[in-house]
GUVO-611196 format. One record per residue (C-alpha): residue number from 1; residue in one letter; z, y, x. Coordinates in nm, 4 decimals. Layout:
N
NUM; A; Z; Y; X
...
//
This chain:
521
1; X; 16.7607; 10.5098; 5.5530
2; X; 16.9809; 10.7870; 5.6882
3; X; 17.3325; 10.6774; 5.7735
4; X; 17.6227; 10.8932; 5.6599
5; X; 17.9161; 10.9106; 5.8938
6; X; 18.2325; 11.0828; 5.9901
7; X; 18.3205; 11.3702; 6.2161
8; X; 18.0937; 11.2708; 6.5001
9; X; 17.7923; 11.2307; 6.2739
10; X; 17.7521; 10.8630; 6.3654
11; X; 17.7895; 10.5409; 6.1766
12; X; 18.0530; 10.3334; 6.3554
13; X; 18.0048; 9.9541; 6.3565
14; X; 18.3302; 9.8892; 6.1713
15; X; 18.2287; 10.1349; 5.8955
16; X; 17.9005; 9.9686; 5.8002
17; X; 18.0413; 9.7355; 5.5379
18; X; 18.2260; 10.0268; 5.3779
19; X; 17.9125; 10.2404; 5.3733
20; X; 17.7086; 9.9601; 5.2201
21; X; 17.9328; 9.9680; 4.9147
22; X; 17.9497; 10.3455; 4.8950
23; X; 18.3280; 10.3603; 4.9428
24; X; 18.5310; 10.6211; 5.1249
25; X; 18.6801; 10.6364; 5.4703
26; X; 19.0260; 10.7865; 5.4995
27; X; 19.0430; 10.6938; 5.8677
28; X; 19.3507; 10.8836; 5.9747
29; X; 19.2990; 11.1333; 5.6944
30; X; 19.0680; 11.3366; 5.9162
31; X; 18.7190; 11.2081; 5.8469
32; X; 18.4752; 11.3012; 5.5751
33; X; 18.3887; 11.0690; 5.2911
34; X; 18.1118; 10.8227; 5.3707
35; X; 17.8314; 10.8347; 5.1186
36; X; 17.6203; 10.5422; 4.9964
37; X; 17.3198; 10.4406; 5.1970
38; X; 17.0095; 10.6090; 5.0582
39; X; 16.8161; 10.2872; 5.0174
40; X; 16.4834; 10.2555; 4.8419
41; X; 16.6680; 10.1648; 4.5218
42; X; 16.8726; 10.4834; 4.4949
43; X; 16.6252; 10.7421; 4.6265
44; X; 16.4741; 10.9519; 4.3546
45; X; 16.2552; 11.2558; 4.3168
46; X; 16.5665; 11.4590; 4.2396
47; X; 16.7000; 11.3781; 4.5857
48; X; 16.3930; 11.3740; 4.8090
49; X; 16.1034; 11.6166; 4.7770
50; X; 15.7483; 11.5126; 4.6862
51; X; 15.4264; 11.6775; 4.5739
52; X; 15.2948; 12.0255; 4.6408
53; X; 15.6338; 12.1777; 4.7152
54; X; 15.6992; 11.9236; 4.9890
55; X; 15.3631; 11.9953; 5.1533
56; X; 15.4217; 12.3686; 5.1206
57; X; 15.7523; 12.3197; 5.3027
58; X; 15.5796; 12.1130; 5.5739
59; X; 15.3204; 12.3909; 5.6155
60; X; 15.5934; 12.6516; 5.6596
61; X; 15.7906; 12.4522; 5.9158
62; X; 15.4868; 12.3353; 6.1154
63; X; 15.3611; 12.6947; 6.1069
64; X; 15.6838; 12.8111; 6.2663
65; X; 15.6368; 12.5505; 6.5392
66; X; 15.2810; 12.6734; 6.5932
67; X; 15.4074; 13.0278; 6.6448
68; X; 15.6873; 12.9214; 6.8789
69; X; 15.4555; 12.7245; 7.1037
70; X; 15.1796; 12.9834; 7.0786
71; X; 15.4067; 13.2534; 7.2121
72; X; 15.5142; 13.0413; 7.5084
73; X; 15.1530; 12.9402; 7.5784
74; X; 15.0227; 13.2951; 7.5423
75; X; 15.2854; 13.4287; 7.7819
76; X; 15.2003; 13.1580; 8.0364
77; X; 14.8288; 13.2407; 8.0276
78; X; 14.8707; 13.6197; 8.0110
79; X; 15.1504; 13.6684; 8.2663
80; X; 14.9151; 13.7660; 8.5549
81; X; 14.7503; 14.0380; 8.3438
82; X; 15.0803; 14.1566; 8.1946
83; X; 15.2342; 14.1756; 8.5409
84; X; 14.9479; 14.3919; 8.6636
85; X; 14.9527; 14.6281; 8.3631
86; X; 15.3314; 14.6793; 8.3586
87; X; 15.3795; 14.6789; 8.7385
88; X; 15.5908; 14.3644; 8.7611
89; X; 15.6892; 14.2638; 9.1124
90; X; 15.5959; 13.9131; 9.2250
91; X; 15.9640; 13.8118; 9.2106
92; X; 16.0017; 13.9204; 8.8460
93; X; 15.6616; 13.8031; 8.7218
94; X; 15.8056; 13.4883; 8.5661
95; X; 16.0961; 13.6646; 8.3938
96; X; 15.9319; 13.7097; 8.0496
97; X; 15.8653; 13.3343; 8.0284
98; X; 16.2124; 13.2553; 8.1608
99; X; 16.3821; 13.4920; 7.9136
100; X; 16.2053; 13.3225; 7.6230
101; X; 16.2768; 12.9708; 7.7484
102; X; 16.6426; 13.0520; 7.8205
103; X; 16.7267; 13.1919; 7.4774
104; X; 16.5100; 12.9315; 7.3024
105; X; 16.6230; 12.6216; 7.4871
106; X; 16.9897; 12.7001; 7.5451
107; X; 17.0795; 12.7799; 7.1844
108; X; 16.9224; 12.4753; 7.0173
109; X; 17.2450; 12.2732; 6.9924
110; X; 17.4405; 12.5722; 6.8619
111; X; 17.1775; 12.6780; 6.6065
112; X; 17.1413; 12.3140; 6.5006
113; X; 17.5097; 12.2776; 6.4204
114; X; 17.5179; 12.6229; 6.2574
115; X; 17.2247; 12.5225; 6.0355
116; X; 17.4065; 12.2052; 5.9270
117; X; 17.7231; 12.3998; 5.8489
118; X; 17.5971; 12.7279; 5.7033
119; X; 17.2673; 12.6116; 5.5500
120; X; 16.9391; 12.4990; 5.7065
121; X; 16.7337; 12.7055; 5.4645
122; X; 16.9413; 13.0153; 5.5405
123; X; 16.9111; 12.9799; 5.9172
124; X; 16.5413; 12.8939; 5.8999
125; X; 16.4662; 13.2030; 5.6894
126; X; 16.6729; 13.4235; 5.9224
127; X; 16.4942; 13.2782; 6.2255
128; X; 16.1480; 13.3146; 6.0698
129; X; 16.2160; 13.6755; 5.9670
130; X; 16.3643; 13.7510; 6.3087
131; X; 16.0601; 13.6055; 6.4900
132; X; 15.8113; 13.7813; 6.2615
133; X; 15.9660; 14.1247; 6.3037
134; X; 16.0194; 14.0974; 6.6791
135; X; 15.6632; 13.9734; 6.7393
136; X; 15.5386; 14.3331; 6.7058
137; X; 15.7455; 14.5309; 6.9661
138; X; 15.6133; 14.3451; 7.2784
139; X; 15.2727; 14.5076; 7.2182
140; X; 15.4252; 14.8513; 7.2758
141; X; 15.6665; 14.7758; 7.5619
142; X; 15.5910; 15.0293; 7.8405
143; X; 15.7778; 14.8642; 8.1291
144; X; 15.9219; 14.5274; 8.2429
145; X; 16.2840; 14.5583; 8.1222
146; X; 16.1983; 14.6279; 7.7582
147; X; 15.9419; 14.3450; 7.7502
148; X; 16.1841; 14.0928; 7.9017
149; X; 16.4574; 14.1973; 7.6541
150; X; 16.2393; 14.1704; 7.3438
151; X; 16.0891; 13.8381; 7.4549
152; X; 16.4392; 13.7005; 7.5153
153; X; 16.5427; 13.8024; 7.1626
154; X; 16.2314; 13.6323; 7.0241
155; X; 16.3579; 13.3058; 7.1711
156; X; 16.6699; 13.3290; 6.9536
157; X; 16.4563; 13.3273; 6.6391
158; X; 16.2479; 13.0395; 6.7736
159; X; 16.5641; 12.8382; 6.8355
160; X; 16.6815; 12.8935; 6.4767
161; X; 16.3477; 12.7843; 6.3319
162; X; 16.3168; 12.4734; 6.5483
163; X; 16.6610; 12.3216; 6.4842
164; X; 16.6761; 12.4167; 6.1169
165; X; 16.3134; 12.3117; 6.0576
166; X; 16.3569; 11.9573; 6.1867
167; X; 16.6857; 11.9368; 5.9953
168; X; 16.5096; 12.0383; 5.6734
169; X; 16.2471; 11.7665; 5.7188
170; X; 16.5084; 11.5038; 5.8063
171; X; 16.7286; 11.5958; 5.5109
172; X; 16.4670; 11.6407; 5.2385
173; X; 16.1852; 11.3947; 5.3100
174; X; 16.1731; 11.0191; 5.3447
175; X; 15.9286; 10.7365; 5.4013
176; X; 15.5619; 10.8102; 5.4640
177; X; 15.5971; 11.1794; 5.3813
178; X; 15.8637; 11.2224; 5.6474
179; X; 15.6554; 11.0575; 5.9194
180; X; 15.3489; 11.2596; 5.8262
181; X; 15.5573; 11.5761; 5.8354
182; X; 15.6643; 11.4908; 6.1923
183; X; 15.2960; 11.4364; 6.2806
184; X; 15.1994; 11.7755; 6.1345
185; X; 15.4896; 11.9332; 6.3218
186; X; 15.3654; 11.7830; 6.6493
187; X; 15.0118; 11.8969; 6.5669
188; X; 15.1411; 12.2521; 6.5323
189; X; 15.2452; 12.2386; 6.8973
190; X; 14.8959; 12.1424; 7.0121
191; X; 14.7263; 12.4151; 6.8087
192; X; 14.9948; 12.6687; 6.8899
193; X; 14.9201; 12.6733; 7.2609
194; X; 14.5883; 12.8511; 7.2063
195; X; 14.6116; 13.0266; 6.8681
196; X; 14.7421; 13.3719; 6.7927
197; X; 15.0006; 13.4903; 6.5454
198; X; 14.7700; 13.4888; 6.2463
199; X; 14.9986; 13.3937; 5.9613
200; X; 15.3627; 13.4993; 6.0141
201; X; 15.3893; 13.6396; 5.6614
202; X; 15.2136; 13.3360; 5.5098
203; X; 15.4516; 13.0873; 5.6720
204; X; 15.7526; 13.3006; 5.5827
205; X; 15.6390; 13.3186; 5.2195
206; X; 15.5700; 12.9456; 5.2071
207; X; 15.9205; 12.8782; 5.3356
208; X; 16.0739; 13.1113; 5.0772
209; X; 15.9205; 12.9279; 4.7795
210; X; 15.9422; 12.5707; 4.9081
211; X; 16.2451; 12.5122; 5.1334
212; X; 16.5316; 12.3906; 4.9105
213; X; 16.9007; 12.4559; 4.9471
214; X; 17.0934; 12.1882; 5.1334
215; X; 17.2333; 11.9050; 4.9223
216; X; 17.5107; 11.8455; 5.1743
217; X; 17.6474; 12.0493; 5.4610
218; X; 17.8520; 11.9765; 5.7689
219; X; 18.2031; 12.0390; 5.6354
220; X; 18.4087; 12.0297; 5.9563
221; X; 18.5129; 12.3283; 6.1658
222; X; 18.2726; 12.4640; 6.4280
223; X; 18.3346; 12.3549; 6.7847
224; X; 18.3004; 12.7035; 6.9333
225; X; 18.4397; 12.6104; 7.2734
226; X; 18.1822; 12.3328; 7.3020
227; X; 17.9129; 12.5817; 7.1997
228; X; 18.0200; 12.8289; 7.4702
229; X; 18.0443; 12.5652; 7.7459
230; X; 17.7091; 12.4036; 7.6595
231; X; 17.5264; 12.7365; 7.6240
232; X; 17.6612; 12.8715; 7.9530
233; X; 17.5784; 12.5470; 8.1317
234; X; 17.2251; 12.5299; 7.9931
235; X; 17.1533; 12.8997; 8.0576
236; X; 17.2609; 12.8744; 8.4217
237; X; 17.0835; 12.5406; 8.4715
238; X; 16.7477; 12.6455; 8.3266
239; X; 16.7639; 12.9894; 8.4894
240; X; 16.8480; 12.8595; 8.8374
241; X; 16.5804; 12.5901; 8.8216
242; X; 16.3159; 12.8287; 8.6871
243; X; 16.3986; 13.1121; 8.9270
244; X; 16.4004; 12.8754; 9.2234
245; X; 16.0227; 12.8407; 9.1798
246; X; 15.9682; 13.2061; 9.2762
247; X; 16.2523; 13.2861; 9.5188
248; X; 16.3298; 12.9434; 9.6653
249; X; 16.6519; 12.7449; 9.7045
250; X; 16.7521; 12.9336; 10.0179
251; X; 16.8236; 13.2444; 9.8109
252; X; 17.2043; 13.2525; 9.7913
253; X; 17.2476; 13.2896; 9.4162
254; X; 17.0214; 12.9945; 9.3243
255; X; 17.2437; 12.7083; 9.4543
256; X; 17.5518; 12.9019; 9.3378
257; X; 17.4310; 12.9324; 8.9787
258; X; 17.3024; 12.5746; 8.9833
259; X; 17.6465; 12.4486; 9.0922
260; X; 17.8163; 12.6578; 8.8234
261; X; 17.5814; 12.5141; 8.5610
262; X; 17.6822; 12.1600; 8.6576
263; X; 18.0513; 12.2557; 8.6380
264; X; 18.0104; 12.4006; 8.2876
265; X; 17.8112; 12.0987; 8.1686
266; X; 18.0699; 11.8552; 8.3069
267; X; 18.3463; 12.0551; 8.1362
268; X; 18.1430; 12.0450; 7.8141
269; X; 18.1102; 11.6658; 7.8351
270; X; 18.4845; 11.6251; 7.9044
271; X; 18.5750; 11.8613; 7.6188
272; X; 18.3491; 11.6832; 7.3693
273; X; 18.4666; 11.3350; 7.4656
274; X; 18.8314; 11.4412; 7.4348
275; X; 18.7796; 11.5939; 7.0899
276; X; 18.5753; 11.2962; 6.9722
277; X; 18.8467; 11.0526; 7.0848
278; X; 19.0956; 11.2543; 6.8774
279; X; 18.8735; 11.2359; 6.5676
280; X; 18.8085; 11.6105; 6.5741
281; X; 18.4783; 11.7880; 6.5085
282; X; 18.2398; 11.8077; 6.8043
283; X; 17.9177; 11.9911; 6.8786
284; X; 17.7541; 11.6847; 7.0343
285; X; 17.8905; 11.3300; 6.9862
286; X; 17.8373; 11.1726; 7.3285
287; X; 17.9089; 10.8267; 7.1902
288; X; 17.5631; 10.8341; 7.0319
289; X; 17.4086; 10.7662; 7.3734
290; X; 17.5884; 10.4287; 7.3861
291; X; 17.4303; 10.3041; 7.0632
292; X; 17.2369; 9.9793; 7.0958
293; X; 17.3845; 9.8985; 7.4373
294; X; 17.2658; 10.2306; 7.5735
295; X; 16.9159; 10.2143; 7.4286
296; X; 16.9630; 10.5459; 7.2461
297; X; 17.0304; 10.7029; 7.5848
298; X; 16.7263; 10.5174; 7.7157
299; X; 16.5099; 10.6818; 7.4497
300; X; 16.6250; 11.0242; 7.5662
301; X; 16.5598; 10.9328; 7.9301
302; X; 16.2087; 10.8275; 7.8264
303; X; 16.1533; 11.1552; 7.6394
304; X; 16.2869; 11.3493; 7.9401
305; X; 16.0374; 11.1871; 8.1776
306; X; 15.7419; 11.2100; 7.9385
307; X; 15.8021; 11.5791; 7.8704
308; X; 15.8394; 11.6379; 8.2434
309; X; 15.4901; 11.4997; 8.2900
310; X; 15.3408; 11.6617; 7.9790
311; X; 15.4546; 12.0228; 8.0253
312; X; 15.4245; 12.0216; 8.4040
313; X; 15.0645; 11.8980; 8.3944
314; X; 14.9828; 12.1612; 8.1318
315; X; 15.1385; 12.4304; 8.3534
316; X; 14.9522; 12.3229; 8.6674
317; X; 14.6211; 12.2936; 8.4828
318; X; 14.6694; 12.6589; 8.3829
319; X; 14.7297; 12.7510; 8.7487
320; X; 14.4311; 12.5402; 8.8524
321; X; 14.2014; 12.7341; 8.6197
322; X; 14.3278; 13.0758; 8.7305
323; X; 14.4192; 13.0308; 9.0991
324; X; 14.1633; 12.7725; 9.2127
325; X; 13.8683; 12.8261; 8.9788
326; X; 13.9510; 13.1970; 8.9319
327; X; 13.9015; 13.1962; 8.5538
328; X; 14.0148; 13.4928; 8.3451
329; X; 14.2947; 13.4468; 8.0874
330; X; 14.0300; 13.4469; 7.8105
331; X; 13.8223; 13.1763; 7.9788
332; X; 14.1399; 12.9807; 8.0490
333; X; 14.2266; 12.9869; 7.6784
334; X; 13.8769; 12.8677; 7.5902
335; X; 13.9065; 12.5841; 7.8416
336; X; 14.2196; 12.4653; 7.6592
337; X; 14.0405; 12.4273; 7.3230
338; X; 13.9814; 12.0513; 7.3720
339; X; 14.3564; 12.0043; 7.4028
340; X; 14.4126; 12.1616; 7.0615
341; X; 14.1381; 11.9531; 6.8996
342; X; 14.2640; 11.6340; 7.0624
343; X; 14.6195; 11.7149; 6.9563
344; X; 14.5215; 11.7663; 6.5925
345; X; 14.3277; 11.4393; 6.5816
346; X; 14.5992; 11.2410; 6.7592
347; X; 14.8789; 11.3685; 6.5391
348; X; 14.6830; 11.3196; 6.2179
349; X; 14.6123; 10.9582; 6.3133
350; X; 14.9662; 10.8999; 6.4431
351; X; 15.1126; 11.0150; 6.1126
352; X; 14.9198; 10.7313; 5.9455
353; X; 14.9421; 10.4661; 6.2175
354; X; 15.3218; 10.4996; 6.2507
355; X; 15.3457; 10.3359; 5.9064
356; X; 15.1784; 10.0182; 6.0315
357; X; 15.2295; 9.9969; 6.4104
358; X; 15.5644; 9.9534; 6.5835
359; X; 15.7182; 10.2592; 6.7486
360; X; 15.7184; 10.0758; 7.0811
361; X; 15.3414; 10.0189; 7.0802
362; X; 15.2551; 10.3627; 6.9440
363; X; 15.4617; 10.5411; 7.2054
364; X; 15.3327; 10.3107; 7.4814
365; X; 14.9802; 10.4286; 7.3964
366; X; 15.0916; 10.7904; 7.4309
367; X; 15.2797; 10.7282; 7.7556
368; X; 14.9845; 10.5369; 7.8999
369; X; 14.7495; 10.8248; 7.8196
370; X; 14.9923; 11.0646; 7.9863
371; X; 14.9911; 10.8480; 8.3002
372; X; 14.6108; 10.8668; 8.3044
373; X; 14.6138; 11.2475; 8.2604
374; X; 14.8588; 11.2852; 8.5507
375; X; 14.6424; 11.0639; 8.7729
376; X; 14.3347; 11.2724; 8.6903
377; X; 14.5189; 11.5914; 8.7893
378; X; 14.5992; 11.4204; 9.1182
379; X; 14.2269; 11.3903; 9.2000
380; X; 14.0822; 11.6876; 9.0074
381; X; 13.7755; 11.8379; 9.1772
382; X; 13.6981; 12.2105; 9.1289
383; X; 13.3396; 12.1524; 9.2410
384; X; 13.2785; 11.8833; 8.9827
385; X; 13.1853; 11.9207; 8.6184
386; X; 13.4476; 12.0532; 8.3762
387; X; 13.3662; 11.7613; 8.1451
388; X; 13.4444; 11.5027; 8.4153
389; X; 13.7649; 11.6700; 8.5339
390; X; 13.9763; 11.9157; 8.3359
391; X; 13.8257; 11.8128; 8.0023
392; X; 13.9499; 11.4554; 8.0447
393; X; 14.2969; 11.5749; 8.1477
394; X; 14.3259; 11.8036; 7.8449
395; X; 14.1907; 11.5409; 7.6062
396; X; 14.4311; 11.2676; 7.7205
397; X; 14.7380; 11.4915; 7.7564
398; X; 14.8118; 11.5551; 7.3826
399; X; 14.8198; 11.1821; 7.3087
400; X; 15.1713; 11.1960; 7.4557
401; X; 15.2696; 11.3741; 7.1309
402; X; 15.3420; 11.0258; 6.9976
403; X; 15.6783; 11.0693; 7.1739
404; X; 15.7474; 11.3737; 6.9540
405; X; 15.6888; 11.1741; 6.6352
406; X; 15.8671; 10.8566; 6.7457
407; X; 16.1509; 11.0461; 6.9150
408; X; 16.2245; 11.2743; 6.6195
409; X; 16.2186; 10.9877; 6.3680
410; X; 16.4462; 10.7871; 6.5970
411; X; 16.6907; 11.0774; 6.6446
412; X; 16.7096; 11.1972; 6.2837
413; X; 16.7551; 10.8371; 6.1631
414; X; 17.0449; 10.7830; 6.4051
415; X; 17.2472; 11.0808; 6.2772
416; X; 17.3855; 11.1421; 5.9310
417; X; 17.2405; 11.3744; 5.6696
418; X; 17.4914; 11.6484; 5.7467
419; X; 17.3791; 11.6550; 6.1131
420; X; 16.9999; 11.6563; 6.0760
421; X; 16.9550; 12.0032; 6.2259
422; X; 17.1789; 11.9048; 6.5179
423; X; 16.9544; 11.6006; 6.5679
424; X; 16.6523; 11.8297; 6.5865
425; X; 16.8347; 12.0590; 6.8273
426; X; 16.9355; 11.7649; 7.0461
427; X; 16.5780; 11.6384; 7.0750
428; X; 16.4408; 11.9858; 7.1483
429; X; 16.7137; 12.0566; 7.4045
430; X; 16.6168; 11.7411; 7.5931
431; X; 16.2544; 11.8573; 7.6071
432; X; 16.3513; 12.2061; 7.7310
433; X; 16.5770; 12.0701; 8.0059
434; X; 16.3124; 11.8214; 8.1157
435; X; 16.0565; 12.1018; 8.1382
436; X; 16.2873; 12.3150; 8.3532
437; X; 16.3823; 12.0270; 8.5834
438; X; 16.0279; 11.8926; 8.6016
439; X; 15.8701; 12.2296; 8.6793
440; X; 16.1333; 12.3140; 8.9412
441; X; 16.1044; 11.9848; 9.1309
442; X; 15.7272; 11.9594; 9.0969
443; X; 15.6746; 12.3217; 9.2046
444; X; 15.8966; 12.2614; 9.5057
445; X; 15.6832; 11.9637; 9.6078
446; X; 15.3543; 12.1440; 9.5356
447; X; 15.4567; 12.4519; 9.7372
448; X; 15.5711; 12.2399; 10.0296
449; X; 15.2435; 12.0443; 10.0355
450; X; 15.0367; 12.3636; 10.0125
451; X; 15.2310; 12.5258; 10.2967
452; X; 15.2008; 12.2193; 10.5185
453; X; 14.8280; 12.1917; 10.4518
454; X; 14.7768; 12.5627; 10.5217
455; X; 14.9707; 12.5375; 10.8486
456; X; 14.7746; 12.2292; 10.9606
457; X; 14.4377; 12.3893; 10.8839
458; X; 14.5304; 12.7486; 10.9792
459; X; 14.4502; 12.8977; 10.6389
460; X; 14.6353; 13.1159; 10.3879
461; X; 14.8952; 12.9155; 10.1842
462; X; 14.7726; 13.0837; 9.8638
463; X; 14.4070; 13.0116; 9.9289
464; X; 14.2382; 12.7960; 9.6626
465; X; 14.1998; 12.5039; 9.9030
466; X; 14.5690; 12.4997; 10.0029
467; X; 14.6848; 12.5449; 9.6427
468; X; 14.4614; 12.2602; 9.5285
469; X; 14.6366; 12.0195; 9.7660
470; X; 14.9700; 12.1209; 9.6139
471; X; 14.8367; 12.0762; 9.2607
472; X; 14.7126; 11.7283; 9.3535
473; X; 15.0632; 11.6446; 9.4775
474; X; 15.2043; 11.7772; 9.1500
475; X; 14.9790; 11.5375; 8.9606
476; X; 15.1039; 11.2380; 9.1586
477; X; 15.4696; 11.3332; 9.1096
478; X; 15.4105; 11.3691; 8.7344
479; X; 15.2382; 11.0299; 8.7451
480; X; 15.5565; 10.8768; 8.8887
481; X; 15.7742; 11.0368; 8.6180
482; X; 15.5387; 10.9328; 8.3359
483; X; 15.5171; 10.5775; 8.4707
484; X; 15.8954; 10.5376; 8.4659
485; X; 15.8915; 10.6765; 8.1105
486; X; 15.6351; 10.4135; 8.0136
487; X; 15.8560; 10.1388; 8.1567
488; X; 16.1615; 10.2740; 7.9716
489; X; 15.9602; 10.2718; 7.6486
490; X; 15.9369; 9.8914; 7.6519
491; X; 16.3152; 9.8583; 7.6954
492; X; 16.4529; 10.1406; 7.4803
493; X; 16.2169; 10.0832; 7.1855
494; X; 16.1971; 9.7059; 7.2165
495; X; 16.2123; 9.5475; 6.8708
496; X; 16.2356; 9.8832; 6.6911
497; X; 15.9476; 9.7782; 6.4649
498; X; 15.7597; 10.0041; 6.2250
499; X; 15.9438; 10.3365; 6.2019
500; X; 15.7523; 10.5212; 5.9303
501; X; 15.6607; 10.4841; 5.5662
502; X; 15.7961; 10.2392; 5.3094
503; X; 15.7738; 9.9497; 5.5534
504; X; 15.9808; 10.1409; 5.8065
505; X; 16.2444; 10.2220; 5.5443
506; X; 16.2618; 9.8562; 5.4404
507; X; 16.2985; 9.7379; 5.8004
508; X; 16.5838; 9.9808; 5.8627
509; X; 16.7562; 9.8650; 5.5454
510; X; 16.7171; 9.5015; 5.6547
511; X; 16.8635; 9.5793; 5.9973
512; X; 17.1612; 9.7498; 5.8349
513; X; 17.2224; 9.4536; 5.6043
514; X; 17.2003; 9.2077; 5.8953
515; X; 17.4391; 9.4248; 6.0936
516; X; 17.6858; 9.4292; 5.8044
517; X; 17.6686; 9.0534; 5.7581
518; X; 17.7116; 9.0065; 6.1307
519; X; 18.0273; 9.2102; 6.1408
520; X; 17.8670; 9.5111; 6.3036
521; X; 17.7489; 9.3295; 6.6128
//
């Protein structure tokens, strides 16, 4: 069941009885009509997609996710070689990755709302075409500036595909097919970290023949001021946190840009809350985080902490292979193969299990596996067998993808059909911010530990032994973050029940009916 709401995209408690009867809300004359609940009784094949076309659409959208994540993973693994070939300085070595992450992560809210308003299919096709065409120029870039520029532009296309893609799934699929689509989408991330761009044209063609036009669109005006404030705040935040890893917090512009980012984000929150209180259109309805006595906000805090642990461990395992074990980029990619296999298996099973197991238990399993992976990084031994060390970390790590499935179902179900792409953008923005914050703080701790160890033992701070101590510390910090995420899981998802399939749809309908009978309490 996807609730249909007013200008904020949320179903207010006092509107539930009206929605249940399919009536209209003329709330001050400024809110959109509230459509009937799409219960099991009024869903039909003409409304929600089924059959080969639905699976073709899932293939296209999961393929776009594969390419997005592949590019980020490939850049992470290949940066040392690229830096050597194109004469990057040590200070600018991380700029290609940062340019991609900045444009990708900071535009997700804006591209999500644009997809809802101007057409999810349109924005997805533009993003897919954009990404396909701009995937070629980086091969021929002769120097750092051109590579950084093209990679940054690639992130814009990735942002369009991500927000619009999740919106397309949320708006066109339901029940078991929707949950399995989320599982395939998560599986694309696992495979994407090690695969190349093999099928851009195939995925683009699949999208062209299968992605339908939107049945409904967001019909309010665009909140351009909110878009500017949020984008500026996120760009400065992610940039300052990412750049601090290479130049340190004592560099004057880092704390300055970080402070400016907080100012812009606070102004964005104030602007959105003011517009929402006036019943005007907003980019992000902050009231959504108060749903369920703050449990919606708790879900996002859980996702933040789990993604901190997930992406940071993946990053430090890459460094461990190259800086401690001195593996080449090719051998590093091969070492990551178990992660891709584990991710495919986990997501295939999760897409089925989510129809029978409660979201709380399923996500607890993923968070628990993440805790174990973090602990193993904290004691990883370069002299031991690969199969008893890194292999176990990489096999356990993708199980945390359960948070992707549970989190996306939770988010898209909490927002109305006209805001499904915004819901996807909101979830993805949370994961990008958590990665930036997690990497910055964890790198700061790891560098400090390595330097202290090197000073105490009179060795080079970048020697494998000193770096290993820092990577161990990174594992323990990620363990702390993942453990808090596991604890939040039991509170934020308590009583959520089965989230996928027909049973999940029925449970959501029952909760809505109980809420209506109880007066919205």
